N, C-alpha and C positions, 0 to 999 in steps of 0.2 A: 840674308844678312843673319850675323849671329845673335842669338838672342841671349839675354842674361836672365837667370831665374832669381826671384827675388823673395824676401821675407813675405808672411802671410798677412801683413798688417798695413799694407797700402796697395793700390793699383798699378802704378808704374814705377820702375827703376830708371832714372834718367841720369846719363853721365854726360857732365859739360866739363870742358877741357879750357884752363886758361893759358894764353901763349903770349909771347913777347919777350923782349930783351930782359936780360939780368938787370933787376934795380928798377922797373918800372912800376912796380908796387902791387904785383899779382897777389902776394900772400896778403897783404894788408887790406887790400880790396875785397877779398874771399873771408876774411876774418870780419870785417865791418858788415857783409852780408848775413853772414851765419849767426853772428853773437852780438851785431849793432853796438859794436865797439871799435875804437882805434887803439891799436897796440904798435907803440914805436920800437919795441924790442927785438922784432923778428930780425932773423940773420937771413943770409942768401939760402934759397932752398938748394938742396942737394938731392939731385935725382927727381923724385916725384912724391909729392904729398897729396892729402886729399881732406876735404872737409864735408860735413854732411848738413842737411836741412831738410824737413818736412814741409811741404806747402799744397795747397788745394788749388788745383785747375778746374776751371769751369769750361767743359767742351761738349761735344755732342753725344748722344746716347746711341746704341746699337742700330737705330733707325736711321742715323746720320743727319736728324733734324732738331730732334728735342734737347735740351741743354741738360747736363748732368756733370756734378762736381766729382772729380777724380782726386784720389789721394796719390801724391807724388813724392817719392823718395828722391832727392838730388844729391848725387855725388858730384861734387866740383874738385876736380883736379887741378893741383897747381904744380905747374913744371918749371924745372930749371932752364934758365935763358941762355947759360953759357955755351958756347960752341961745343965743349967736350961733353956734353949730355946731350947733344942734338939726337944721336941714334935712339937714345933711350926716350926723347921725348916723342919722335916721330913713330915709336912703335906702339903709342898710345892713341895716336890718330884715328885709326880705324874703329876702336871701339867707343869712341866719343860720339854723342849725336848731334852735339852743338859746339861752337867755339866762342870763347870770349878772347878777342885778339887785342892786346891792349899795347898802349906806347904812353911815353911820358910826355906831358905837353911841355916840360921844361928841359927836353932832351931831343934835338932836331933829328939825331941820328936814329934813336929809337922809332921816331915816325918814318925815317926813309926806310928802314929794315921791315917795316909792315909789308912790303911788297914780296921780300924774301920769305916772311913767314907765309903769306898767302899762296905764293907759288908750292910751298911744302904742303901746304894743306890740298891745294888741289890735286897734288900728285899721290898724297896718302891717305885722305880721308875716305869715307864710305861712298862717295861720288864727286864729281868734279865741280859741283856747285853746293856745298855743304851750308847749313844755317851758321852764319857766323854775325857776330855783333862787334863792331869797331869801337873800343873804349879809350878814350884819351884820360889818364890819370892825373893827380895832383893838381887839379882845377883851381884849388885853394890858393896856390903858390902863383898869384898873379904877376908879381914883379919879376918873376924870373921865367916868365913863359916865352918860348920860342918857336912855337907851333901855332900859327893862327887857326882860328876855327874854320874859316873858308878851305884853307888847305886840306883839312881833315875831311871836311863835307865833301869836298870834291873828291876825295880819293874813295870815300865810302859810296859816293854816287857811282862812280866808275865801277865798282864792285856790285853795285846792287845791294848794299847792307847798310842795316841803321847804324848811327853813330850817337855817341853820348860822350860828354865831358863829366868826368865825376870826380869826387874826393873822397878817399877814405877817413880824412880827418872830420869833416862835416857830414859825411854820408850822402852827400848831393847825388843824386841820379844812379846810386850804387843798385838799389832795389829794382828801380825801373830798367836798367840794363841787363839785369839778370831775368827778370819777369819777360822783357821782350825777346830774349832769345827762348826762354821756355816755350813761350808761345808759338814760337816759328816752329820749333821741334814737334810739339803736341799737334799741330796743324798739319805738319808734314806726315806725322804717324796717323791722322785721322782721314787725310785723303788716300793714304796706302790702305787703310782699312775697310774705307768704304767707297773703293774703286774710283778714287781720283788719280790726278797724275802726279809724278813726283818720285825720288829715291826715297827707299824707306830707311830711315835711322836704325840703330841697334836697340831701342828700347823694347821691354816685353811687359805685356799686361800681366797681373796676378791676382788671384782672389784677395778681397780687401776685408779687414775687420777695422777697429776704432785706430785711429793714429792720433799722436800726439806730437807737439812741436819738439824737434830734438836736433842738435848739434853737437860737432865733434871733431877732432883733428886725429888724422892717423898717418902713419908713415909706411911708406913702402921702400924697404931696404934696396939698395943699389950696390 
């Protein structure tokens, strides 16, 4: 797998990719996670954007047993959901270590399209069973809901992935969804490092210095 070298103030650079149809709320979800705010002014993502955040992950040390805190720099890539950007989006699949697969709880078609996104993931990601978390967005809009919780859970169970219902407006389960995905990615990396089974994601360890909370938004021109 291709490793990405990182700056010297964190231990791991982890790239997570948000996927889903246009309008499901990927951008507002990521903004809520990195800035803990809700922004109604975002427009449709064109091409690829990304946000960043520093977090601490508690994992195992070099002996594979003792606990150790790792400084993690998260890059959260925000993809365009429109069909005309699909080739650009899939080009980023292989470099990502984990995926937030999103649909809109008020839009049944966005839920039906989850299967298509999973097929693309299985064909283009770093392995046939990448680390994925299924995310239902706009859980606060209860009166317009069209996807039942049981439908979503059944689909998540079919793929063997976690499922969360989230709201960028209230912040409900946004952090939990990302943290769960990060834990899956880091555990896969630990298994690979310490001789366990599983496909290795594209993360790379680096030397560490002091780290501070950071967030921001950058654009990759298309």
